[in-house]
All heavy atoms as an XYZ file, in Angstrom:
684
protein
N      40.542    -69.578     -6.325
C      41.241    -68.790     -7.329
C      41.570    -67.429     -6.765
O      40.716    -66.774     -6.254
C      40.411    -68.752     -8.622
C      41.044    -67.879     -9.654
S      40.112    -67.832    -11.165
C      40.743    -69.336    -11.925
N      42.781    -67.011     -6.923
C      43.242    -65.709     -6.448
C      42.903    -64.583     -7.552
O      42.930    -64.865     -8.695
C      44.721    -65.710     -6.220
C      45.135    -66.553     -5.034
C      44.846    -65.948     -3.712
O      44.760    -64.713     -3.576
O      44.676    -66.719     -2.723
N      42.652    -63.405     -7.029
C      42.550    -62.264     -7.923
C      43.151    -61.111     -7.126
O      43.253    -61.251     -5.890
C      41.130    -61.967     -8.342
C      40.271    -61.310     -7.293
C      40.172    -59.947     -7.197
C      39.615    -62.030     -6.339
C      39.465    -59.311     -6.206
C      38.912    -61.474     -5.332
C      38.795    -60.085     -5.253
O      38.071    -59.467     -4.306
N      43.620    -60.056     -7.743
C      44.228    -58.949     -7.007
C      43.234    -58.426     -5.967
O      42.167    -57.956     -6.327
C      44.510    -57.860     -8.046
C      44.604    -58.656     -9.342
C      43.662    -59.821     -9.202
N      43.498    -58.662     -4.741
C      42.623    -58.169     -3.692
C      41.830    -59.206     -2.983
O      41.062    -58.926     -2.129
N      42.013    -60.475     -3.276
C      41.230    -61.506     -2.514
C      41.139    -62.830     -3.223
O      41.879    -63.088     -4.145
N      40.150    -63.635     -2.771
C      39.972    -64.962     -3.244
C      38.595    -65.126     -3.766
O      37.625    -64.660     -3.157
C      40.259    -66.035     -2.136
C      40.003    -67.378     -2.591
C      41.686    -65.833     -1.584
N      38.427    -65.799     -4.901
C      37.096    -66.131     -5.424
C      36.448    -67.190     -4.535
O      37.161    -68.000     -3.889
C      37.190    -66.654     -6.835
C      37.376    -65.574     -7.842
C      38.141    -64.470     -7.767
C      36.735    -65.520     -9.090
N      38.029    -63.706     -8.874
C      37.179    -64.348     -9.723
C      35.872    -66.361     -9.777
C      36.741    -63.984    -11.034
C      35.440    -65.990    -11.011
C      35.898    -64.829    -11.646
N      35.178    -67.269     -4.491
C      34.512    -68.277     -3.698
C      34.651    -69.650     -4.369
O      35.040    -69.768     -5.537
C      33.023    -67.921     -3.457
S      31.935    -68.334     -4.871
N      34.281    -70.649     -3.649
C      34.431    -72.056     -4.156
C      33.578    -72.340     -5.375
O      33.777    -73.299     -6.088
C      34.181    -73.054     -3.075
O      32.776    -72.920     -2.649
N      32.528    -71.533     -5.607
C      31.677    -71.698     -6.769
C      32.237    -71.072     -8.013
O      31.599    -71.087     -9.050
C      30.271    -71.162     -6.469
C      29.615    -71.850     -5.344
N      29.562    -71.357     -4.062
C      29.016    -73.087     -5.337
C      28.930    -72.187     -3.311
N      28.585    -73.305     -4.051
N      33.396    -70.409     -7.912
C      34.014    -69.781     -9.089
C      33.493    -68.362     -9.384
O      33.775    -67.818    -10.429
N      32.755    -67.802     -8.439
C      32.259    -66.468     -8.661
C      33.118    -65.498     -7.821
O      33.591    -65.837     -6.748
C      30.770    -66.299     -8.279
O      30.637    -66.667     -6.922
C      29.909    -67.177     -9.143
N      33.275    -64.288     -8.341
C      34.076    -63.298     -7.670
C      33.252    -62.474     -6.676
O      32.059    -62.321     -6.839
C      34.664    -62.370     -8.685
N      33.931    -61.940     -5.670
C      33.234    -60.994     -4.807
C      32.806    -59.769     -5.635
O      33.372    -59.534     -6.700
C      34.345    -60.575     -3.799
C      35.364    -61.659     -3.879
C      35.291    -62.196     -5.308
N      31.808    -59.043     -5.179
C      31.337    -57.855     -5.953
C      32.485    -56.923     -6.223
O      33.320    -56.637     -5.385
C      30.366    -57.191     -4.984
C      29.888    -58.307     -4.055
C      31.101    -59.260     -3.926
N      32.599    -56.465     -7.482
C      33.590    -55.484     -7.954
C      34.930    -56.119     -8.291
O      35.844    -55.417     -8.748
N      35.077    -57.432     -8.154
C      36.380    -58.084     -8.456
C      36.527    -58.262     -9.943
O      35.590    -58.583    -10.593
C      36.469    -59.444     -7.776
N      37.717    -57.948    -10.543
C      37.931    -58.126    -11.933
C      37.979    -59.640    -12.242
O      38.399    -60.433    -11.452
C      39.278    -57.491    -12.173
C      39.956    -57.491    -10.876
C      38.942    -57.440     -9.812
N      37.498    -59.998    -13.400
C      37.581    -61.373    -13.844
C      38.971    -61.726    -14.182
O      39.561    -61.115    -15.076
C      36.598    -61.543    -15.093
C      36.492    -62.917    -15.567
O      37.380    -63.769    -15.341
O      35.516    -63.227    -16.262
N      39.595    -62.782    -13.588
C      40.964    -63.091    -13.852
C      41.179    -63.525    -15.268
O      42.270    -63.446    -15.821
C      41.276    -64.196    -12.838
C      40.042    -64.730    -12.435
C      38.990    -63.646    -12.557
N      40.167    -64.013    -15.939
C      40.287    -64.401    -17.377
C      40.580    -63.127    -18.213
O      41.371    -63.187    -19.126
C      39.048    -65.142    -17.857
C      38.877    -66.519    -17.190
C      37.505    -67.055    -17.407
N      36.607    -66.165    -16.685
C      35.340    -66.414    -16.480
N      34.817    -67.562    -16.904
N      34.550    -65.568    -15.851
N      39.946    -62.028    -17.809
C      40.160    -60.791    -18.552
C      41.539    -60.211    -18.172
O      42.259    -59.684    -19.015
C      39.100    -59.755    -18.228
C      37.785    -60.171    -18.864
C      36.660    -59.247    -18.423
N      36.836    -57.908    -18.863
C      36.183    -56.869    -18.413
N      35.277    -57.022    -17.458
N      36.380    -55.687    -18.838
N      41.979    -60.395    -16.915
C      43.277    -59.906    -16.502
C      44.381    -60.590    -17.221
O      45.414    -59.988    -17.535
C      43.405    -60.069    -14.974
C      42.662    -59.100    -14.059
C      42.850    -59.487    -12.615
C      43.102    -57.692    -14.363
N      44.254    -61.857    -17.531
C      45.316    -62.635    -18.172
C      45.532    -62.122    -19.579
O      46.600    -62.340    -20.143
C      45.046    -64.123    -18.159
O      43.939    -64.436    -18.976
N      44.575    -61.452    -20.139
C      44.696    -60.938    -21.547
C      44.852    -59.426    -21.560
O      44.849    -58.812    -22.590
C      43.460    -61.369    -22.378
C      43.302    -62.845    -22.444
S      41.790    -63.301    -23.283
C      42.215    -62.830    -24.982
N      44.979    -58.874    -20.359
C      45.020    -57.415    -20.219
C      46.371    -56.799    -20.661
O      47.394    -57.487    -20.697
C      44.757    -56.986    -18.775
N      46.325    -55.527    -20.980
C      47.489    -54.694    -21.199
C      47.854    -54.094    -19.900
O      47.015    -53.416    -19.273
C      47.207    -53.685    -22.251
O      48.207    -52.727    -22.327
N      49.063    -54.265    -19.390
C      49.492    -53.648    -18.130
C      50.686    -52.741    -18.378
O      51.672    -53.135    -18.952
C      49.878    -54.745    -17.142
O      48.755    -55.571    -16.907
C      50.294    -54.131    -15.773
N      50.544    -51.491    -17.854
C      51.651    -50.544    -18.017
C      51.838    -49.793    -16.675
O      50.861    -49.514    -15.944
C      51.194    -49.433    -19.072
O      50.879    -50.073    -20.275
C      52.340    -48.444    -19.305
N      53.115    -49.608    -16.329
C      53.433    -48.853    -15.098
C      53.924    -47.482    -15.584
O      54.758    -47.386    -16.431
C      54.591    -49.603    -14.299
O      54.002    -50.894    -13.935
C      54.962    -48.825    -13.075
N      53.383    -46.473    -14.930
C      53.683    -45.093    -15.196
C      54.401    -44.445    -14.001
O      54.132    -44.799    -12.879
C      52.417    -44.275    -15.513
C      51.642    -44.808    -16.718
C      50.593    -45.686    -16.517
C      51.977    -44.338    -17.968
C      49.846    -46.094    -17.622
C      51.218    -44.833    -19.072
C      50.177    -45.693    -18.850
O      49.452    -46.129    -19.934
N      55.270    -43.509    -14.299
C      55.873    -42.662    -13.270
C      55.017    -41.432    -13.081
O      54.697    -40.771    -14.061
C      57.330    -42.297    -13.626
O      58.085    -43.483    -13.825
C      57.977    -41.417    -12.563
N      54.669    -41.137    -11.809
C      53.852    -40.008    -11.478
C      54.562    -39.197    -10.388
O      55.022    -39.764     -9.423
C      52.485    -40.465    -10.998
C      51.608    -39.310    -10.564
C      51.756    -41.351    -12.093
N      54.642    -37.908    -10.576
C      55.187    -37.030     -9.508
C      54.122    -36.371     -8.672
O      52.997    -36.123     -9.182
C      56.123    -35.960    -10.090
O      55.347    -35.115    -10.998
C      57.262    -36.583    -10.873
N      54.470    -36.151     -7.426
C      53.588    -35.355     -6.523
C      52.823    -36.220     -5.563
O      52.316    -35.678     -4.559
N      52.735    -37.545     -5.722
C      52.037    -38.424     -4.760
C      52.924    -38.551     -3.508
O      54.139    -38.825     -3.618
C      51.750    -39.767     -5.330
C      50.826    -39.786     -6.483
S      50.286    -41.445     -6.969
C      51.828    -42.277     -7.303
N      52.292    -38.471     -2.349
C      53.155    -38.628     -1.087
C      52.420    -39.447     -0.038
O      53.024    -39.657      1.019
C      53.425    -37.224     -0.535
O      52.221    -36.553     -0.179
N      51.161    -39.835     -0.254
C      50.400    -40.576      0.792
C      49.354    -41.406      0.212
O      49.114    -41.414     -0.967
C      49.874    -39.585      1.798
S      48.602    -38.503      1.086
N      48.642    -42.069      1.072
C      47.514    -42.964      0.709
C      46.407    -42.134      0.005
O      45.743    -42.646     -0.897
N      46.149    -40.968      0.483
C      45.111    -40.125     -0.134
C      45.478    -39.833     -1.591
O      44.619    -39.867     -2.493
C      44.928    -38.783      0.607
C      43.899    -37.958      0.022
N      44.171    -36.978     -0.900
C      42.552    -37.870      0.203
C      43.104    -36.346     -1.276
N      42.077    -36.868     -0.617
N      46.756    -39.568     -1.836
C      47.234    -39.305     -3.224
C      46.980    -40.523     -4.080
O      46.518    -40.442     -5.209
C      48.750    -38.985     -3.198
S      49.181    -37.517     -2.246
N      47.388    -41.717     -3.525
C      47.222    -42.976     -4.276
C      45.705    -43.165     -4.578
O      45.370    -43.578     -5.733
C      47.672    -44.157     -3.451
C      49.166    -44.168     -3.164
C      49.556    -45.170     -2.129
O      48.725    -45.709     -1.410
O      50.818    -45.441     -2.041
N      44.796    -42.911     -3.643
C      43.403    -43.067     -3.870
C      42.876    -42.135     -4.937
O      42.103    -42.525     -5.816
C      42.648    -42.875     -2.557
C      41.155    -43.101     -2.689
C      40.428    -42.932     -1.388
C      38.920    -43.163     -1.630
N      38.113    -42.740     -0.554
N      43.304    -40.859     -4.921
C      42.823    -39.902     -5.912
C      43.261    -40.340     -7.331
O      42.459    -40.266     -8.243
C      43.449    -38.527     -5.576
O      42.920    -38.044     -4.358
N      44.484    -40.693     -7.473
C      44.993    -41.121     -8.799
C      44.270    -42.413     -9.257
O      43.827    -42.518    -10.395
C      46.533    -41.367     -8.785
C      47.009    -42.017    -10.036
C      47.202    -40.026     -8.610
N      44.123    -43.402     -8.301
C      43.396    -44.612     -8.632
C      41.986    -44.379     -9.074
O      41.516    -44.997    -10.030
C      43.431    -45.581     -7.448
O      44.779    -45.946     -7.177
N      41.261    -43.511     -8.356
C      39.890    -43.227     -8.766
C      39.761    -42.637    -10.128
O      38.903    -43.042    -10.886
C      39.225    -42.326     -7.718
C      38.927    -43.057     -6.404
C      38.377    -42.088     -5.319
O      38.330    -40.873     -5.528
O      37.978    -42.604     -4.236
N      40.649    -41.652    -10.419
C      40.552    -40.995    -11.721
C      40.903    -41.991    -12.875
O      40.214    -42.031    -13.891
C      41.489    -39.825    -11.850
C      41.043    -38.650    -11.010
C      39.731    -38.027    -11.402
O      39.391    -38.077    -12.638
O      39.098    -37.409    -10.583
N      41.909    -42.789    -12.655
C      42.276    -43.799    -13.707
C      41.260    -44.874    -13.857
O      40.999    -45.374    -14.935
C      43.698    -44.353    -13.417
C      44.821    -43.393    -13.630
C      46.127    -43.968    -13.038
C      45.001    -43.031    -15.126
N      40.638    -45.291    -12.750
C      39.616    -46.343    -12.801
C      38.416    -45.923    -13.592
O      37.704    -46.763    -14.102
C      39.187    -46.717    -11.356
O      40.273    -47.349    -10.700
N      38.169    -44.629    -13.706
C      37.029    -44.133    -14.475
C      37.246    -44.212    -15.979
O      36.281    -44.026    -16.743
C      36.723    -42.696    -14.070
N      38.515    -44.449    -16.441
C      38.763    -44.552    -17.859
C      38.143    -45.808    -18.432
O      38.246    -46.863    -17.804
C      40.234    -44.537    -18.178
C      41.000    -43.246    -17.812
C      42.502    -43.410    -18.126
C      40.448    -42.057    -18.640
N      37.602    -45.739    -19.611
C      36.987    -46.969    -20.235
C      38.014    -48.044    -20.398
O      39.094    -47.780    -20.871
C      36.390    -46.527    -21.599
N      37.618    -49.250    -20.057
C      38.444    -50.386    -20.208
C      39.437    -50.710    -19.135
O      40.097    -51.742    -19.167
N      39.548    -49.843    -18.111
C      40.489    -50.083    -17.061
C      39.965    -51.184    -16.146
O      38.770    -51.175    -15.706
C      40.773    -48.778    -16.239
C      41.541    -49.076    -14.929
C      41.547    -47.833    -17.113
N      40.826    -52.154    -15.859
C      40.443    -53.331    -15.002
C      40.956    -53.182    -13.587
O      40.242    -53.434    -12.626
C      40.974    -54.620    -15.637
C      40.511    -54.932    -17.015
C      41.280    -56.117    -17.590
C      39.044    -55.200    -17.072
N      42.210    -52.766    -13.419
C      42.786    -52.561    -12.121
C      43.765    -51.400    -12.148
O      44.348    -51.077    -13.171
C      43.571    -53.824    -11.596
O      44.688    -54.030    -12.443
C      42.678    -55.049    -11.533
N      43.911    -50.770    -10.975
C      44.900    -49.689    -10.811
C      45.613    -49.877     -9.483
O      44.938    -50.146     -8.445
C      44.212    -48.296    -10.828
C      45.245    -47.192    -10.581
C      43.442    -48.038    -12.130
N      46.926    -49.758     -9.436
C      47.668    -49.903     -8.188
C      48.661    -48.734     -8.157
O      49.648    -48.718     -8.871
C      48.399    -51.239     -8.138
N      48.335    -47.721     -7.288
C      49.216    -46.579     -7.135
C      50.161    -46.805     -6.034
O      49.741    -47.365     -4.986
C      48.385    -45.292     -6.997
N      51.434    -46.348     -6.096
C      52.419    -46.517     -5.057
C      53.112    -45.138     -4.864
O      53.993    -44.775     -5.635
C      53.401    -47.565     -5.424
C      54.458    -47.855     -4.375
O      54.662    -47.009     -3.462
O      55.042    -48.967     -4.404
N      52.652    -44.409     -3.886
C      53.222    -43.060     -3.668
C      54.707    -43.100     -3.344
O      55.470    -42.232     -3.851
C      52.443    -42.374     -2.519
N      55.118    -44.060     -2.559
C      56.545    -44.148     -2.162
C      57.420    -44.374     -3.372
O      58.467    -43.722     -3.519
C      56.758    -45.305     -1.175
C      58.104    -45.408     -0.670
C      58.240    -46.468      0.428
C      59.674    -46.531      0.957
N      59.781    -47.597      1.981
N      56.976    -45.192     -4.332
C      57.760    -45.479     -5.560
C      57.502    -44.397     -6.648
O      58.292    -44.304     -7.580
C      57.441    -46.848     -6.083
N      56.443    -43.649     -6.495
C      56.084    -42.666     -7.503
C      55.585    -43.302     -8.764
O      55.836    -42.756     -9.886
N      54.852    -44.433     -8.600
C      54.384    -45.181     -9.798
C      52.880    -45.512     -9.674
O      52.324    -45.509     -8.557
C      55.113    -46.479    -10.006
O      54.970    -47.301     -8.896
C      56.594    -46.235    -10.286
N      52.288    -45.764    -10.792
C      50.937    -46.319    -10.820
C      50.914    -47.331    -11.948
O      51.424    -47.114    -13.040
C      49.889    -45.211    -11.050
C      50.084    -44.486    -12.377
C      48.490    -45.783    -10.960
N      50.401    -48.532    -11.610
C      50.323    -49.607    -12.574
C      48.861    -49.779    -12.953
O      47.977    -49.955    -12.076
C      50.948    -50.938    -12.010
O      52.265    -50.691    -11.699
C      50.856    -52.092    -13.013
N      48.590    -49.821    -14.284
C      47.233    -49.869    -14.773
C      47.113    -51.073    -15.731
O      47.887    -51.226    -16.644
C      46.850    -48.588    -15.564
C      45.426    -48.675    -16.035
C      47.113    -47.378    -14.731
N      46.096    -51.931    -15.411
C      45.726    -53.039    -16.329
C      44.455    -52.627    -17.005
O      43.493    -52.216    -16.324
C      45.578    -54.336    -15.520
O      46.853    -54.759    -15.040
N      44.419    -52.832    -18.322
C      43.248    -52.485    -19.044
C      42.978    -53.455    -20.152
O      43.861    -54.233    -20.507
C      43.424    -51.059    -19.667
O      44.568    -51.000    -20.428
N      41.770    -53.459    -20.661
C      41.396    -54.411    -21.749
C      42.243    -54.210    -22.968
O      42.546    -55.220    -23.613
C      39.887    -54.218    -22.085
C      39.002    -54.606    -20.895
C      37.523    -54.255    -21.183
O      37.247    -53.466    -22.129
O      36.688    -54.747    -20.389
N      42.577    -53.019    -23.274
C      43.470    -52.643    -24.389
C      44.403    -51.602    -23.973
O      44.165    -50.922    -22.935
C      42.541    -52.058    -25.533
C      41.376    -52.901    -25.881
C      41.426    -53.438    -27.294
O      42.131    -52.928    -28.131
N      40.698    -54.483    -27.540
N      45.520    -51.422    -24.692
C      46.433    -50.314    -24.274
C      45.689    -48.959    -24.269
O      44.823    -48.691    -25.056
C      47.489    -50.334    -25.378
C      47.450    -51.727    -25.919
C      45.987    -52.137    -25.792
N      46.010    -48.205    -23.223
C      45.315    -46.866    -23.070
C      46.076    -45.852    -23.847
O      47.290    -45.901    -23.992
C      45.292    -46.511    -21.559
C      44.547    -47.468    -20.644
C      44.720    -47.022    -19.202
C      43.041    -47.405    -21.017
N      45.338    -44.786    -24.231
C      45.967    -43.652    -24.895
C      46.662    -42.820    -23.776
O      46.024    -42.536    -22.788
C      44.875    -42.785    -25.573
C      45.378    -41.625    -26.355
O      46.299    -40.946    -25.853
O      44.895    -41.390    -27.432
N      47.952    -42.572    -23.994
C      48.687    -41.835    -22.930
C      48.085    -40.484    -22.650
O      48.188    -40.015    -21.519
C      50.161    -41.688    -23.338
C      51.025    -41.220    -22.167
C      52.495    -41.227    -22.441
O      52.974    -42.237    -23.011
O      53.194    -40.261    -22.083
N      47.478    -39.831    -23.611
C      46.868    -38.531    -23.376
C      45.703    -38.690    -22.374
O      45.474    -37.806    -21.514
C      46.357    -37.927    -24.656
N      44.964    -39.791    -22.447
C      43.900    -40.023    -21.484
C      44.397    -40.271    -20.152
O      43.805    -39.791    -19.114
C      43.018    -41.179    -21.938
C      42.239    -40.959    -23.246
O      42.044    -39.740    -23.615
O      41.871    -41.930    -23.895
N      45.463    -41.051    -20.003
C      46.071    -41.327    -18.712
C      46.617    -40.011    -18.132
O      46.389    -39.689    -16.946
C      47.265    -42.339    -18.882
C      48.043    -42.481    -17.534
C      46.713    -43.671    -19.341
N      47.306    -39.206    -18.917
C      47.778    -37.925    -18.446
C      46.655    -37.020    -18.021
O      46.783    -36.362    -16.940
C      48.566    -37.212    -19.644
C      49.242    -35.923    -19.220
C      50.121    -35.371    -20.339
N      51.122    -36.315    -20.840
C      52.288    -36.581    -20.227
N      52.560    -35.960    -19.069
N      53.140    -37.431    -20.727
N      45.570    -36.962    -18.713
C      44.419    -36.117    -18.291
C      43.840    -36.548    -16.974
O      43.520    -35.776    -16.127
C      43.387    -36.128    -19.415
N      43.708    -37.859    -16.787
C      43.194    -38.383    -15.548
C      44.096    -38.090    -14.364
O      43.619    -37.708    -13.266
C      42.979    -39.935    -15.685
N      45.376    -38.286    -14.556
C      46.337    -38.034    -13.501
C      46.371    -36.500    -13.173
O      46.410    -36.098    -12.000
C      47.731    -38.598    -13.849
C      47.677    -40.114    -13.782
C      48.770    -38.016    -12.855
C      48.911    -40.802    -14.292
N      46.259    -35.653    -14.220
C      46.245    -34.241    -14.026
C      44.980    -33.855    -13.295
O      45.036    -32.995    -12.414
C      46.274    -33.553    -15.425
C      46.298    -32.039    -15.281
O      47.286    -31.533    -14.702
O      45.330    -31.374    -15.797
N      43.833    -34.477    -13.600
C      42.593    -34.231    -12.882
C      42.733    -34.510    -11.427
O      42.124    -33.849    -10.595
C      41.457    -35.048    -13.562
C      40.085    -34.756    -12.956
C      39.535    -33.355    -13.193
O      39.919    -32.717    -14.156
O      38.807    -32.855    -12.282
N      43.496    -35.554    -11.090
C      43.689    -35.858     -9.662
C      44.665    -34.917     -8.961
O      44.790    -34.947     -7.742
C      44.244    -37.310     -9.617
N      45.354    -34.122     -9.777
C      46.248    -33.063     -9.166
C      47.715    -33.520     -9.202
O      48.546    -32.915     -8.447
N      48.090    -34.438    -10.014
C      49.440    -34.952    -10.059
C      49.960    -34.899    -11.492
O      49.233    -34.459    -12.402
C      49.517    -36.367     -9.476
C      48.976    -36.388     -8.109
C      47.597    -36.695     -7.900
C      49.703    -35.904     -7.005
C      47.061    -36.637     -6.644
C      49.146    -35.865     -5.755
C      47.821    -36.180     -5.569
O      47.238    -36.098     -4.351
N      51.242    -35.190    -11.727
C      51.812    -35.086    -13.027
C      52.370    -36.420    -13.550
O      53.123    -37.088    -12.828
C      52.958    -34.065    -13.042
C      53.577    -33.824    -14.380
C      54.652    -32.813    -14.357
O      54.840    -32.134    -13.339
O      55.389    -32.714    -15.398
N      51.935    -36.787    -14.718
C      52.432    -37.989    -15.382
C      53.799    -37.610    -16.049
O      53.861    -36.746    -16.875
C      51.460    -38.462    -16.477
C      51.967    -39.635    -17.346
C      52.104    -40.904    -16.544
C      51.047    -39.854    -18.501
N      54.802    -38.395    -15.636
C      56.156    -38.238    -16.279
C      56.190    -39.046    -17.584
O      56.654    -38.563    -18.582
C      57.262    -38.693    -15.286
C      58.608    -38.675    -15.983
C      57.268    -37.845    -14.039
N      55.644    -40.275    -17.482
C      55.544    -41.110    -18.642
C      55.621    -42.588    -18.166
O      55.632    -42.848    -16.980
N      55.677    -43.469    -19.136
C      55.845    -44.894    -18.779
C      57.122    -45.080    -17.974
O      58.125    -44.498    -18.259
C      55.889    -45.621    -20.110
C      55.192    -44.697    -21.102
C      55.590    -43.347    -20.603
N      57.018    -45.944    -16.911
C      58.232    -46.202    -16.080
C      59.254    -47.020    -16.916
O      58.855    -47.817    -17.757
C      57.829    -46.966    -14.857
N      60.499    -46.720    -16.652
C      61.565    -47.447    -17.380
C      61.714    -48.860    -16.902
O      61.373    -49.237    -15.905
C      62.846    -46.718    -17.221
């Protein structure tokens, strides 16, 4: 079974830290536009801050596109997303169109 970042073992268990795909299938996923990211370090900083929010399952930041996609158990409060991105040193424009 595939999950973002790898393959589950044949026993149906995930590698350490892997999100449960059953939870991902029911997740809320939103892509946000973020300004100021220019490299992998930027992506890592934003990802780490957003991953610390309660209920976040996965984060995929893309500096080249200026976006970050977040999957969470429930929709996130935009103010919390904004605060996390601000803490990383970048600016949330808003949900991507």
